[in-house]
Predicted model as a PDB file, atoms N, CA, C, CB and O in Angstrom, pLDDT in the B-factor column:
MODEL        1                                                                  
ATOM      1  N   MET A   1      -6.420 -15.355  16.041  1.00 75.00           N  
ATOM      2  CA  MET A   1      -7.030 -14.098  16.510  1.00 75.00           C  
ATOM      3  C   MET A   1      -8.462 -14.343  16.824  1.00 75.00           C  
ATOM      4  CB  MET A   1      -6.899 -12.971  15.470  1.00 75.00           C  
ATOM      5  O   MET A   1      -9.187 -14.943  16.031  1.00 75.00           O  
ATOM      6  N   ASP A   2      -8.897 -13.872  18.011  1.00 89.00           N  
ATOM      7  CA  ASP A   2     -10.286 -14.111  18.371  1.00 89.00           C  
ATOM      8  C   ASP A   2     -11.168 -13.155  17.590  1.00 89.00           C  
ATOM      9  CB  ASP A   2     -10.508 -13.947  19.895  1.00 89.00           C  
ATOM     10  O   ASP A   2     -10.706 -12.125  17.098  1.00 89.00           O  
ATOM     11  N   PRO A   3     -12.470 -13.513  17.478  1.00 91.00           N  
ATOM     12  CA  PRO A   3     -13.421 -12.715  16.619  1.00 91.00           C  
ATOM     13  C   PRO A   3     -13.493 -11.232  17.016  1.00 91.00           C  
ATOM     14  CB  PRO A   3     -14.849 -13.319  16.705  1.00 91.00           C  
ATOM     15  O   PRO A   3     -13.602 -10.355  16.159  1.00 91.00           O  
ATOM     16  N   GLU A   4     -13.432 -10.969  18.322  1.00 92.00           N  
ATOM     17  CA  GLU A   4     -13.504  -9.555  18.747  1.00 92.00           C  
ATOM     18  C   GLU A   4     -12.273  -8.775  18.303  1.00 92.00           C  
ATOM     19  CB  GLU A   4     -13.651  -9.461  20.275  1.00 92.00           C  
ATOM     20  O   GLU A   4     -12.392  -7.640  17.841  1.00 92.00           O  
ATOM     21  N   ALA A   5     -11.088  -9.377  18.440  1.00 90.00           N  
ATOM     22  CA  ALA A   5      -9.890  -8.710  18.012  1.00 90.00           C  
ATOM     23  C   ALA A   5      -9.838  -8.512  16.516  1.00 90.00           C  
ATOM     24  CB  ALA A   5      -8.706  -9.469  18.459  1.00 90.00           C  
ATOM     25  O   ALA A   5      -9.339  -7.494  16.035  1.00 90.00           O  
ATOM     26  N   ALA A   6     -10.361  -9.500  15.762  1.00 91.00           N  
ATOM     27  CA  ALA A   6     -10.439  -9.366  14.313  1.00 91.00           C  
ATOM     28  C   ALA A   6     -11.373  -8.289  13.899  1.00 91.00           C  
ATOM     29  CB  ALA A   6     -10.856 -10.641  13.690  1.00 91.00           C  
ATOM     30  O   ALA A   6     -11.096  -7.573  12.937  1.00 91.00           O  
ATOM     31  N   ARG A   7     -12.504  -8.137  14.605  1.00 93.00           N  
ATOM     32  CA  ARG A   7     -13.481  -7.081  14.291  1.00 93.00           C  
ATOM     33  C   ARG A   7     -12.865  -5.705  14.579  1.00 93.00           C  
ATOM     34  CB  ARG A   7     -14.798  -7.277  15.121  1.00 93.00           C  
ATOM     35  O   ARG A   7     -13.032  -4.766  13.801  1.00 93.00           O  
ATOM     36  N   THR A   8     -12.148  -5.601  15.713  1.00 93.00           N  
ATOM     37  CA  THR A   8     -11.518  -4.324  16.072  1.00 93.00           C  
ATOM     38  C   THR A   8     -10.436  -3.977  15.026  1.00 93.00           C  
ATOM     39  CB  THR A   8     -10.893  -4.398  17.518  1.00 93.00           C  
ATOM     40  O   THR A   8     -10.346  -2.828  14.592  1.00 93.00           O  
ATOM     41  N   ALA A   9      -9.635  -4.945  14.631  1.00 91.00           N  
ATOM     42  CA  ALA A   9      -8.625  -4.662  13.629  1.00 91.00           C  
ATOM     43  C   ALA A   9      -9.259  -4.225  12.297  1.00 91.00           C  
ATOM     44  CB  ALA A   9      -7.745  -5.891  13.417  1.00 91.00           C  
ATOM     45  O   ALA A   9      -8.779  -3.287  11.661  1.00 91.00           O  
ATOM     46  N   ARG A  10     -10.299  -4.882  11.894  1.00 93.00           N  
ATOM     47  CA  ARG A  10     -10.987  -4.520  10.631  1.00 93.00           C  
ATOM     48  C   ARG A  10     -11.555  -3.125  10.706  1.00 93.00           C  
ATOM     49  CB  ARG A  10     -12.113  -5.516  10.312  1.00 93.00           C  
ATOM     50  O   ARG A  10     -11.481  -2.374   9.733  1.00 93.00           O  
ATOM     51  N   GLU A  11     -12.130  -2.754  11.860  1.00 95.00           N  
ATOM     52  CA  GLU A  11     -12.731  -1.423  12.076  1.00 95.00           C  
ATOM     53  C   GLU A  11     -11.604  -0.366  12.072  1.00 95.00           C  
ATOM     54  CB  GLU A  11     -13.546  -1.379  13.446  1.00 95.00           C  
ATOM     55  O   GLU A  11     -11.759   0.719  11.511  1.00 95.00           O  
ATOM     56  N   SER A  12     -10.491  -0.701  12.696  1.00 94.00           N  
ATOM     57  CA  SER A  12      -9.344   0.232  12.708  1.00 94.00           C  
ATOM     58  C   SER A  12      -8.809   0.476  11.297  1.00 94.00           C  
ATOM     59  CB  SER A  12      -8.212  -0.317  13.606  1.00 94.00           C  
ATOM     60  O   SER A  12      -8.500   1.614  10.943  1.00 94.00           O  
ATOM     61  N   LEU A  13      -8.696  -0.584  10.488  1.00 95.00           N  
ATOM     62  CA  LEU A  13      -8.241  -0.443   9.126  1.00 95.00           C  
ATOM     63  C   LEU A  13      -9.258   0.375   8.322  1.00 95.00           C  
ATOM     64  CB  LEU A  13      -8.017  -1.825   8.487  1.00 95.00           C  
ATOM     65  O   LEU A  13      -8.871   1.242   7.538  1.00 95.00           O  
ATOM     66  N   ASP A  14     -10.568   0.102   8.515  1.00 96.00           N  
ATOM     67  CA  ASP A  14     -11.580   0.870   7.789  1.00 96.00           C  
ATOM     68  C   ASP A  14     -11.450   2.352   8.096  1.00 96.00           C  
ATOM     69  CB  ASP A  14     -12.990   0.378   8.143  1.00 96.00           C  
ATOM     70  O   ASP A  14     -11.528   3.182   7.190  1.00 96.00           O  
ATOM     71  N   LEU A  15     -11.254   2.696   9.368  1.00 96.00           N  
ATOM     72  CA  LEU A  15     -11.108   4.068   9.794  1.00 96.00           C  
ATOM     73  C   LEU A  15      -9.827   4.717   9.145  1.00 96.00           C  
ATOM     74  CB  LEU A  15     -11.038   4.124  11.358  1.00 96.00           C  
ATOM     75  O   LEU A  15      -9.871   5.831   8.621  1.00 96.00           O  
ATOM     76  N   ALA A  16      -8.709   3.970   9.209  1.00 96.00           N  
ATOM     77  CA  ALA A  16      -7.455   4.466   8.635  1.00 96.00           C  
ATOM     78  C   ALA A  16      -7.618   4.671   7.131  1.00 96.00           C  
ATOM     79  CB  ALA A  16      -6.289   3.482   8.924  1.00 96.00           C  
ATOM     80  O   ALA A  16      -7.134   5.661   6.582  1.00 96.00           O  
ATOM     81  N   PHE A  17      -8.298   3.739   6.465  1.00 97.00           N  
ATOM     82  CA  PHE A  17      -8.501   3.829   5.046  1.00 97.00           C  
ATOM     83  C   PHE A  17      -9.379   5.031   4.676  1.00 97.00           C  
ATOM     84  CB  PHE A  17      -9.116   2.548   4.536  1.00 97.00           C  
ATOM     85  O   PHE A  17      -9.121   5.714   3.685  1.00 97.00           O  
ATOM     86  N   HIS A  18     -10.423   5.283   5.486  1.00 97.00           N  
ATOM     87  CA  HIS A  18     -11.269   6.426   5.266  1.00 97.00           C  
ATOM     88  C   HIS A  18     -10.443   7.726   5.453  1.00 97.00           C  
ATOM     89  CB  HIS A  18     -12.487   6.386   6.230  1.00 97.00           C  
ATOM     90  O   HIS A  18     -10.578   8.647   4.647  1.00 97.00           O  
ATOM     91  N   MET A  19      -9.638   7.810   6.445  1.00 97.00           N  
ATOM     92  CA  MET A  19      -8.781   8.963   6.637  1.00 97.00           C  
ATOM     93  C   MET A  19      -7.809   9.131   5.501  1.00 97.00           C  
ATOM     94  CB  MET A  19      -8.037   8.852   7.929  1.00 97.00           C  
ATOM     95  O   MET A  19      -7.548  10.257   5.078  1.00 97.00           O  
ATOM     96  N   SER A  20      -7.261   8.037   4.992  1.00 95.00           N  
ATOM     97  CA  SER A  20      -6.354   8.024   3.880  1.00 95.00           C  
ATOM     98  C   SER A  20      -7.035   8.592   2.613  1.00 95.00           C  
ATOM     99  CB  SER A  20      -5.849   6.598   3.639  1.00 95.00           C  
ATOM    100  O   SER A  20      -6.427   9.345   1.852  1.00 95.00           O  
ATOM    101  N   ASN A  21      -8.283   8.218   2.415  1.00 96.00           N  
ATOM    102  CA  ASN A  21      -9.025   8.729   1.259  1.00 96.00           C  
ATOM    103  C   ASN A  21      -9.324  10.228   1.426  1.00 96.00           C  
ATOM    104  CB  ASN A  21     -10.345   7.935   1.071  1.00 96.00           C  
ATOM    105  O   ASN A  21      -9.230  10.986   0.461  1.00 96.00           O  
ATOM    106  N   ILE A  22      -9.679  10.652   2.631  1.00 97.00           N  
ATOM    107  CA  ILE A  22      -9.903  12.086   2.849  1.00 97.00           C  
ATOM    108  C   ILE A  22      -8.643  12.906   2.576  1.00 97.00           C  
ATOM    109  CB  ILE A  22     -10.378  12.332   4.280  1.00 97.00           C  
ATOM    110  O   ILE A  22      -8.723  14.018   2.053  1.00 97.00           O  
ATOM    111  N   LEU A  23      -7.491  12.360   2.928  1.00 95.00           N  
ATOM    112  CA  LEU A  23      -6.219  13.066   2.707  1.00 95.00           C  
ATOM    113  C   LEU A  23      -5.666  12.823   1.305  1.00 95.00           C  
ATOM    114  CB  LEU A  23      -5.188  12.630   3.746  1.00 95.00           C  
ATOM    115  O   LEU A  23      -4.593  13.314   0.956  1.00 95.00           O  
ATOM    116  N   ASP A  24      -6.417  12.056   0.502  1.00 94.00           N  
ATOM    117  CA  ASP A  24      -6.072  11.793  -0.895  1.00 94.00           C  
ATOM    118  C   ASP A  24      -4.624  11.221  -1.026  1.00 94.00           C  
ATOM    119  CB  ASP A  24      -6.213  13.106  -1.725  1.00 94.00           C  
ATOM    120  O   ASP A  24      -3.815  11.710  -1.815  1.00 94.00           O  
ATOM    121  N   THR A  25      -4.351  10.214  -0.254  1.00 93.00           N  
ATOM    122  CA  THR A  25      -2.955   9.650  -0.284  1.00 93.00           C  
ATOM    123  C   THR A  25      -2.750   8.767  -1.519  1.00 93.00           C  
ATOM    124  CB  THR A  25      -2.663   8.807   1.016  1.00 93.00           C  
ATOM    125  O   THR A  25      -1.612   8.559  -1.939  1.00 93.00           O  
ATOM    126  N   GLY A  26      -3.828   8.247  -2.103  1.00 92.00           N  
ATOM    127  CA  GLY A  26      -3.662   7.299  -3.208  1.00 92.00           C  
ATOM    128  C   GLY A  26      -3.309   5.888  -2.821  1.00 92.00           C  
ATOM    129  O   GLY A  26      -2.979   5.060  -3.670  1.00 92.00           O  
ATOM    130  N   LEU A  27      -3.381   5.615  -1.520  1.00 95.00           N  
ATOM    131  CA  LEU A  27      -3.058   4.275  -1.059  1.00 95.00           C  
ATOM    132  C   LEU A  27      -4.300   3.361  -1.091  1.00 95.00           C  
ATOM    133  CB  LEU A  27      -2.473   4.336   0.362  1.00 95.00           C  
ATOM    134  O   LEU A  27      -5.397   3.764  -0.706  1.00 95.00           O  
ATOM    135  N   ASP A  28      -4.090   2.122  -1.562  1.00 95.00           N  
ATOM    136  CA  ASP A  28      -5.236   1.194  -1.516  1.00 95.00           C  
ATOM    137  C   ASP A  28      -5.278   0.517  -0.144  1.00 95.00           C  
ATOM    138  CB  ASP A  28      -5.141   0.118  -2.662  1.00 95.00           C  
ATOM    139  O   ASP A  28      -4.338   0.647   0.640  1.00 95.00           O  
ATOM    140  N   ARG A  29      -6.321  -0.174   0.136  1.00 96.00           N  
ATOM    141  CA  ARG A  29      -6.522  -0.757   1.454  1.00 96.00           C  
ATOM    142  C   ARG A  29      -5.403  -1.761   1.793  1.00 96.00           C  
ATOM    143  CB  ARG A  29      -7.897  -1.445   1.522  1.00 96.00           C  
ATOM    144  O   ARG A  29      -4.921  -1.804   2.925  1.00 96.00           O  
ATOM    145  N   HIS A  30      -4.999  -2.564   0.799  1.00 96.00           N  
ATOM    146  CA  HIS A  30      -3.927  -3.568   1.066  1.00 96.00           C  
ATOM    147  C   HIS A  30      -2.594  -2.885   1.455  1.00 96.00           C  
ATOM    148  CB  HIS A  30      -3.706  -4.472  -0.200  1.00 96.00           C  
ATOM    149  O   HIS A  30      -1.942  -3.269   2.426  1.00 96.00           O  
ATOM    150  N   THR A  31      -2.213  -1.855   0.658  1.00 95.00           N  
ATOM    151  CA  THR A  31      -0.983  -1.119   0.917  1.00 95.00           C  
ATOM    152  C   THR A  31      -1.007  -0.486   2.288  1.00 95.00           C  
ATOM    153  CB  THR A  31      -0.764  -0.057  -0.141  1.00 95.00           C  
ATOM    154  O   THR A  31      -0.022  -0.549   3.023  1.00 95.00           O  
ATOM    155  N   LEU A  32      -2.122   0.122   2.636  1.00 96.00           N  
ATOM    156  CA  LEU A  32      -2.263   0.787   3.943  1.00 96.00           C  
ATOM    157  C   LEU A  32      -2.124  -0.301   5.051  1.00 96.00           C  
ATOM    158  CB  LEU A  32      -3.676   1.556   4.051  1.00 96.00           C  
ATOM    159  O   LEU A  32      -1.470  -0.061   6.066  1.00 96.00           O  
ATOM    160  N   SER A  33      -2.725  -1.468   4.858  1.00 96.00           N  
ATOM    161  CA  SER A  33      -2.643  -2.555   5.802  1.00 96.00           C  
ATOM    162  C   SER A  33      -1.168  -2.971   6.018  1.00 96.00           C  
ATOM    163  CB  SER A  33      -3.487  -3.749   5.307  1.00 96.00           C  
ATOM    164  O   SER A  33      -0.739  -3.209   7.148  1.00 96.00           O  
ATOM    165  N   VAL A  34      -0.428  -3.050   4.940  1.00 96.00           N  
ATOM    166  CA  VAL A  34       0.985  -3.464   5.018  1.00 96.00           C  
ATOM    167  C   VAL A  34       1.776  -2.404   5.765  1.00 96.00           C  
ATOM    168  CB  VAL A  34       1.588  -3.692   3.594  1.00 96.00           C  
ATOM    169  O   VAL A  34       2.623  -2.729   6.597  1.00 96.00           O  
ATOM    170  N   LEU A  35       1.502  -1.131   5.473  1.00 96.00           N  
ATOM    171  CA  LEU A  35       2.213  -0.047   6.137  1.00 96.00           C  
ATOM    172  C   LEU A  35       1.930  -0.037   7.619  1.00 96.00           C  
ATOM    173  CB  LEU A  35       1.838   1.287   5.531  1.00 96.00           C  
ATOM    174  O   LEU A  35       2.838   0.177   8.423  1.00 96.00           O  
ATOM    175  N   ILE A  36       0.672  -0.267   8.000  1.00 95.00           N  
ATOM    176  CA  ILE A  36       0.281  -0.322   9.421  1.00 95.00           C  
ATOM    177  C   ILE A  36       1.032  -1.494  10.091  1.00 95.00           C  
ATOM    178  CB  ILE A  36      -1.297  -0.495   9.575  1.00 95.00           C  
ATOM    179  O   ILE A  36       1.581  -1.347  11.184  1.00 95.00           O  
ATOM    180  N   ALA A  37       1.044  -2.644   9.422  1.00 95.00           N  
ATOM    181  CA  ALA A  37       1.745  -3.813  10.004  1.00 95.00           C  
ATOM    182  C   ALA A  37       3.226  -3.503  10.189  1.00 95.00           C  
ATOM    183  CB  ALA A  37       1.574  -5.072   9.098  1.00 95.00           C  
ATOM    184  O   ALA A  37       3.792  -3.867  11.220  1.00 95.00           O  
ATOM    185  N   LEU A  38       3.870  -2.849   9.235  1.00 96.00           N  
ATOM    186  CA  LEU A  38       5.264  -2.490   9.394  1.00 96.00           C  
ATOM    187  C   LEU A  38       5.488  -1.547  10.562  1.00 96.00           C  
ATOM    188  CB  LEU A  38       5.777  -1.869   8.133  1.00 96.00           C  
ATOM    189  O   LEU A  38       6.482  -1.665  11.279  1.00 96.00           O  
ATOM    190  N   CYS A  39       4.563  -0.606  10.755  1.00 95.00           N  
ATOM    191  CA  CYS A  39       4.665   0.292  11.932  1.00 95.00           C  
ATOM    192  C   CYS A  39       4.536  -0.535  13.208  1.00 95.00           C  
ATOM    193  CB  CYS A  39       3.559   1.414  11.892  1.00 95.00           C  
ATOM    194  O   CYS A  39       5.294  -0.348  14.160  1.00 95.00           O  
ATOM    195  N   ASP A  40       3.555  -1.462  13.217  1.00 94.00           N  
ATOM    196  CA  ASP A  40       3.404  -2.337  14.397  1.00 94.00           C  
ATOM    197  C   ASP A  40       4.640  -3.141  14.712  1.00 94.00           C  
ATOM    198  CB  ASP A  40       2.258  -3.276  14.196  1.00 94.00           C  
ATOM    199  O   ASP A  40       4.885  -3.488  15.867  1.00 94.00           O  
ATOM    200  N   LEU A  41       5.427  -3.443  13.682  1.00 97.00           N  
ATOM    201  CA  LEU A  41       6.710  -4.203  13.894  1.00 97.00           C  
ATOM    202  C   LEU A  41       7.839  -3.290  14.356  1.00 97.00           C  
ATOM    203  CB  LEU A  41       7.146  -4.922  12.582  1.00 97.00           C  
ATOM    204  O   LEU A  41       8.939  -3.760  14.645  1.00 97.00           O  
ATOM    205  N   GLY A  42       7.574  -1.993  14.426  1.00 97.00           N  
ATOM    206  CA  GLY A  42       8.587  -1.059  14.931  1.00 97.00           C  
ATOM    207  C   GLY A  42       9.298  -0.193  13.928  1.00 97.00           C  
ATOM    208  O   GLY A  42      10.185   0.582  14.286  1.00 97.00           O  
ATOM    209  N   LEU A  43       8.905  -0.319  12.634  1.00 97.00           N  
ATOM    210  CA  LEU A  43       9.551   0.546  11.635  1.00 97.00           C  
ATOM    211  C   LEU A  43       9.091   1.984  11.865  1.00 97.00           C  
ATOM    212  CB  LEU A  43       9.214   0.079  10.170  1.00 97.00           C  
ATOM    213  O   LEU A  43       7.973   2.249  12.309  1.00 97.00           O  
ATOM    214  N   ASN A  44      10.021   2.913  11.537  1.00 97.00           N  
ATOM    215  CA  ASN A  44       9.761   4.323  11.733  1.00 97.00           C  
ATOM    216  C   ASN A  44       8.664   4.811  10.715  1.00 97.00           C  
ATOM    217  CB  ASN A  44      11.098   5.140  11.567  1.00 97.00           C  
ATOM    218  O   ASN A  44       8.877   4.721   9.506  1.00 97.00           O  
ATOM    219  N   PRO A  45       7.526   5.310  11.194  1.00 96.00           N  
ATOM    220  CA  PRO A  45       6.442   5.749  10.305  1.00 96.00           C  
ATOM    221  C   PRO A  45       6.914   6.915   9.374  1.00 96.00           C  
ATOM    222  CB  PRO A  45       5.206   6.200  11.161  1.00 96.00           C  
ATOM    223  O   PRO A  45       6.475   6.997   8.227  1.00 96.00           O  
ATOM    224  N   GLU A  46       7.766   7.770   9.850  1.00 97.00           N  
ATOM    225  CA  GLU A  46       8.245   8.882   9.006  1.00 97.00           C  
ATOM    226  C   GLU A  46       9.136   8.354   7.876  1.00 97.00           C  
ATOM    227  CB  GLU A  46       9.027   9.922   9.863  1.00 97.00           C  
ATOM    228  O   GLU A  46       9.101   8.876   6.762  1.00 97.00           O  
ATOM    229  N   ALA A  47       9.925   7.329   8.162  1.00 97.00           N  
ATOM    230  CA  ALA A  47      10.767   6.757   7.128  1.00 97.00           C  
ATOM    231  C   ALA A  47       9.911   6.007   6.117  1.00 97.00           C  
ATOM    232  CB  ALA A  47      11.823   5.825   7.741  1.00 97.00           C  
ATOM    233  O   ALA A  47      10.200   6.044   4.921  1.00 97.00           O  
ATOM    234  N   LEU A  48       8.890   5.346   6.562  1.00 96.00           N  
ATOM    235  CA  LEU A  48       7.945   4.666   5.637  1.00 96.00           C  
ATOM    236  C   LEU A  48       7.221   5.682   4.760  1.00 96.00           C  
ATOM    237  CB  LEU A  48       6.905   3.822   6.432  1.00 96.00           C  
ATOM    238  O   LEU A  48       7.026   5.456   3.566  1.00 96.00           O  
ATOM    239  N   ALA A  49       6.830   6.784   5.351  1.00 95.00           N  
ATOM    240  CA  ALA A  49       6.125   7.835   4.579  1.00 95.00           C  
ATOM    241  C   ALA A  49       7.080   8.400   3.532  1.00 95.00           C  
ATOM    242  CB  ALA A  49       5.596   8.987   5.523  1.00 95.00           C  
ATOM    243  O   ALA A  49       6.655   8.680   2.411  1.00 95.00           O  
ATOM    244  N   ALA A  50       8.325   8.569   3.855  1.00 96.00           N  
ATOM    245  CA  ALA A  50       9.324   9.086   2.881  1.00 96.00           C  
ATOM    246  C   ALA A  50       9.457   8.113   1.694  1.00 96.00           C  
ATOM    247  CB  ALA A  50      10.730   9.290   3.575  1.00 96.00           C  
ATOM    248  O   ALA A  50       9.508   8.512   0.530  1.00 96.00           O  
ATOM    249  N   VAL A  51       9.511   6.824   2.047  1.00 95.00           N  
ATOM    250  CA  VAL A  51       9.647   5.814   0.984  1.00 95.00           C  
ATOM    251  C   VAL A  51       8.398   5.817   0.093  1.00 95.00           C  
ATOM    252  CB  VAL A  51       9.873   4.395   1.597  1.00 95.00           C  
ATOM    253  O   VAL A  51       8.521   5.779  -1.131  1.00 95.00           O  
ATOM    254  N   VAL A  52       7.225   5.861   0.674  1.00 94.00           N  
ATOM    255  CA  VAL A  52       5.990   5.908  -0.109  1.00 94.00           C  
ATOM    256  C   VAL A  52       5.956   7.110  -1.012  1.00 94.00           C  
ATOM    257  CB  VAL A  52       4.784   5.919   0.800  1.00 94.00           C  
ATOM    258  O   VAL A  52       5.602   6.999  -2.186  1.00 94.00           O  
ATOM    259  N   LYS A  53       6.317   8.250  -0.485  1.00 93.00           N  
ATOM    260  CA  LYS A  53       6.337   9.466  -1.338  1.00 93.00           C  
ATOM    261  C   LYS A  53       7.299   9.329  -2.467  1.00 93.00           C  
ATOM    262  CB  LYS A  53       6.696  10.698  -0.528  1.00 93.00           C  
ATOM    263  O   LYS A  53       6.992   9.746  -3.584  1.00 93.00           O  
ATOM    264  N   GLU A  54       8.478   8.751  -2.224  1.00 93.00           N  
ATOM    265  CA  GLU A  54       9.474   8.620  -3.283  1.00 93.00           C  
ATOM    266  C   GLU A  54       8.964   7.595  -4.378  1.00 93.00           C  
ATOM    267  CB  GLU A  54      10.865   8.150  -2.658  1.00 93.00           C  
ATOM    268  O   GLU A  54       9.143   7.796  -5.579  1.00 93.00           O  
ATOM    269  N   LEU A  55       8.339   6.524  -3.892  1.00 91.00           N  
ATOM    270  CA  LEU A  55       7.837   5.555  -4.874  1.00 91.00           C  
ATOM    271  C   LEU A  55       6.676   6.158  -5.680  1.00 91.00           C  
ATOM    272  CB  LEU A  55       7.379   4.251  -4.163  1.00 91.00           C  
ATOM    273  O   LEU A  55       6.550   5.849  -6.865  1.00 91.00           O  
ATOM    274  N   GLN A  56       5.859   6.971  -5.108  1.00 89.00           N  
ATOM    275  CA  GLN A  56       4.750   7.597  -5.834  1.00 89.00           C  
ATOM    276  C   GLN A  56       5.260   8.624  -6.811  1.00 89.00           C  
ATOM    277  CB  GLN A  56       3.767   8.245  -4.868  1.00 89.00           C  
ATOM    278  O   GLN A  56       4.610   8.875  -7.825  1.00 89.00           O  
ATOM    279  N   ARG A  57       6.421   9.237  -6.537  1.00 89.00           N  
ATOM    280  CA  ARG A  57       6.980  10.238  -7.407  1.00 89.00           C  
ATOM    281  C   ARG A  57       7.633   9.600  -8.618  1.00 89.00           C  
ATOM    282  CB  ARG A  57       7.974  11.089  -6.658  1.00 89.00           C  
ATOM    283  O   ARG A  57       7.685  10.248  -9.664  1.00 89.00           O  
ATOM    284  N   GLU A  58       8.121   8.405  -8.552  1.00 79.00           N  
ATOM    285  CA  GLU A  58       8.756   7.734  -9.683  1.00 79.00           C  
ATOM    286  C   GLU A  58       7.715   7.340 -10.713  1.00 79.00           C  
ATOM    287  CB  GLU A  58       9.537   6.497  -9.215  1.00 79.00           C  
ATOM    288  O   GLU A  58       6.630   6.879 -10.359  1.00 79.00           O  
ATOM    289  N   PRO A  59       8.035   7.517 -11.969  1.00 77.00           N  
ATOM    290  CA  PRO A  59       7.088   7.073 -13.014  1.00 77.00           C  
ATOM    291  C   PRO A  59       7.005   5.575 -13.067  1.00 77.00           C  
ATOM    292  CB  PRO A  59       7.495   7.610 -14.385  1.00 77.00           C  
ATOM    293  O   PRO A  59       7.982   4.873 -12.804  1.00 77.00           O  
ATOM    294  N   SER A  60       5.809   5.076 -13.415  1.00 71.00           N  
ATOM    295  CA  SER A  60       5.612   3.653 -13.553  1.00 71.00           C  
ATOM    296  C   SER A  60       6.449   3.128 -14.711  1.00 71.00           C  
ATOM    297  CB  SER A  60       4.130   3.328 -13.760  1.00 71.00           C  
ATOM    298  O   SER A  60       6.538   3.764 -15.761  1.00 71.00           O  
ATOM    299  N   PRO A  61       7.052   1.982 -14.516  1.00 72.00           N  
ATOM    300  CA  PRO A  61       7.839   1.420 -15.624  1.00 72.00           C  
ATOM    301  C   PRO A  61       6.929   1.072 -16.785  1.00 72.00           C  
ATOM    302  CB  PRO A  61       8.622   0.170 -15.168  1.00 72.00           C  
ATOM    303  O   PRO A  61       5.854   0.511 -16.573  1.00 72.00           O  
ATOM    304  N   SER A  62       7.317   1.378 -17.960  1.00 72.00           N  
ATOM    305  CA  SER A  62       6.479   1.039 -19.141  1.00 72.00           C  
ATOM    306  C   SER A  62       6.633  -0.439 -19.422  1.00 72.00           C  
ATOM    307  CB  SER A  62       6.882   1.890 -20.413  1.00 72.00           C  
ATOM    308  O   SER A  62       7.689  -1.024 -19.182  1.00 72.00           O  
ATOM    309  N   PRO A  63       5.556  -1.046 -19.940  1.00 72.00           N  
ATOM    310  CA  PRO A  63       5.611  -2.488 -20.203  1.00 72.00           C  
ATOM    311  C   PRO A  63       6.645  -2.736 -21.319  1.00 72.00           C  
ATOM    312  CB  PRO A  63       4.183  -3.050 -20.609  1.00 72.00           C  
ATOM    313  O   PRO A  63       6.858  -1.895 -22.193  1.00 72.00           O  
ATOM    314  N   PRO A  64       7.278  -3.920 -21.254  1.00 72.00           N  
ATOM    315  CA  PRO A  64       8.265  -4.189 -22.301  1.00 72.00           C  
ATOM    316  C   PRO A  64       7.624  -4.336 -23.668  1.00 72.00           C  
ATOM    317  CB  PRO A  64       9.047  -5.438 -21.972  1.00 72.00           C  
ATOM    318  O   PRO A  64       6.514  -4.843 -23.822  1.00 72.00           O  
ATOM    319  N   LEU A  65       8.381  -3.866 -24.654  1.00 70.00           N  
ATOM    320  CA  LEU A  65       7.903  -4.008 -26.019  1.00 70.00           C  
ATOM    321  C   LEU A  65       8.004  -5.429 -26.468  1.00 70.00           C  
ATOM    322  CB  LEU A  65       8.670  -3.116 -26.956  1.00 70.00           C  
ATOM    323  O   LEU A  65       8.968  -6.115 -26.127  1.00 70.00           O  
ATOM    324  N   PRO A  66       7.021  -5.906 -27.240  1.00 69.00           N  
ATOM    325  CA  PRO A  66       7.117  -7.316 -27.704  1.00 69.00           C  
ATOM    326  C   PRO A  66       8.266  -7.434 -28.720  1.00 69.00           C  
ATOM    327  CB  PRO A  66       5.747  -7.799 -28.357  1.00 69.00           C  
ATOM    328  O   PRO A  66       8.512  -6.550 -29.541  1.00 69.00           O  
ATOM    329  N   THR A  67       8.937  -8.557 -28.613  1.00 68.00           N  
ATOM    330  CA  THR A  67      10.010  -8.866 -29.594  1.00 68.00           C  
ATOM    331  C   THR A  67       9.472  -9.842 -30.583  1.00 68.00           C  
ATOM    332  CB  THR A  67      11.290  -9.439 -28.910  1.00 68.00           C  
ATOM    333  O   THR A  67       8.434 -10.465 -30.358  1.00 68.00           O  
ATOM    334  N   SER A  68      10.188  -9.987 -31.710  1.00 61.00           N  
ATOM    335  CA  SER A  68       9.748 -10.866 -32.760  1.00 61.00           C  
ATOM    336  C   SER A  68       9.705 -12.342 -32.255  1.00 61.00           C  
ATOM    337  CB  SER A  68      10.682 -10.723 -33.985  1.00 61.00           C  
ATOM    338  O   SER A  68       8.885 -13.133 -32.721  1.00 61.00           O  
ATOM    339  N   SER A  69      10.589 -12.690 -31.312  1.00 57.00           N  
ATOM    340  CA  SER A  69      10.647 -14.077 -30.821  1.00 57.00           C  
ATOM    341  C   SER A  69       9.484 -14.363 -29.892  1.00 57.00           C  
ATOM    342  CB  SER A  69      11.978 -14.346 -30.093  1.00 57.00           C  
ATOM    343  O   SER A  69       9.125 -15.527 -29.716  1.00 57.00           O  
ATOM    344  N   SER A  70       8.865 -13.319 -29.275  1.00 53.00           N  
ATOM    345  CA  SER A  70       7.769 -13.535 -28.345  1.00 53.00           C  
ATOM    346  C   SER A  70       6.398 -13.476 -28.999  1.00 53.00           C  
ATOM    347  CB  SER A  70       7.837 -12.529 -27.252  1.00 53.00           C  
ATOM    348  O   SER A  70       5.382 -13.717 -28.348  1.00 53.00           O  
ATOM    349  N   GLN A  71       6.370 -13.150 -30.306  1.00 55.00           N  
ATOM    350  CA  GLN A  71       5.098 -13.062 -31.023  1.00 55.00           C  
ATOM    351  C   GLN A  71       4.740 -14.429 -31.501  1.00 55.00           C  
ATOM    352  CB  GLN A  71       5.164 -12.066 -32.203  1.00 55.00           C  
ATOM    353  O   GLN A  71       5.593 -15.226 -31.890  1.00 55.00           O  
ATOM    354  N   ILE A  72       3.403 -14.696 -31.464  1.00 56.00           N  
ATOM    355  CA  ILE A  72       2.911 -15.972 -31.907  1.00 56.00           C  
ATOM    356  C   ILE A  72       2.703 -15.932 -33.415  1.00 56.00           C  
ATOM    357  CB  ILE A  72       1.611 -16.340 -31.177  1.00 56.00           C  
ATOM    358  O   ILE A  72       2.049 -15.016 -33.912  1.00 56.00           O  
ATOM    359  N   PRO A  73       3.249 -16.913 -34.171  1.00 51.00           N  
ATOM    360  CA  PRO A  73       3.132 -16.891 -35.665  1.00 51.00           C  
ATOM    361  C   PRO A  73       1.744 -17.070 -36.124  1.00 51.00           C  
ATOM    362  CB  PRO A  73       3.979 -17.959 -36.296  1.00 51.00           C  
ATOM    363  O   PRO A  73       1.487 -17.075 -37.327  1.00 51.00           O  
TER     364      PRO A  73                                                      
ENDMDL                                                                          
END                                                                             
């Protein structure tokens, strides 16, 4: 990618990230970048939005409890 295209892409991501923050989406810059790339590949943005909403609605998995075999003596 030439330097001008890289600069334009970076500025576009910065703008999209700023808009995402204003809308309080909770998306980090990397996740937003991945979603934009998926849209560029032709995935349906509405379907992606539905998946993101569903994943945000699910509770985070709790970390596994340590077992006696995994504890250091």
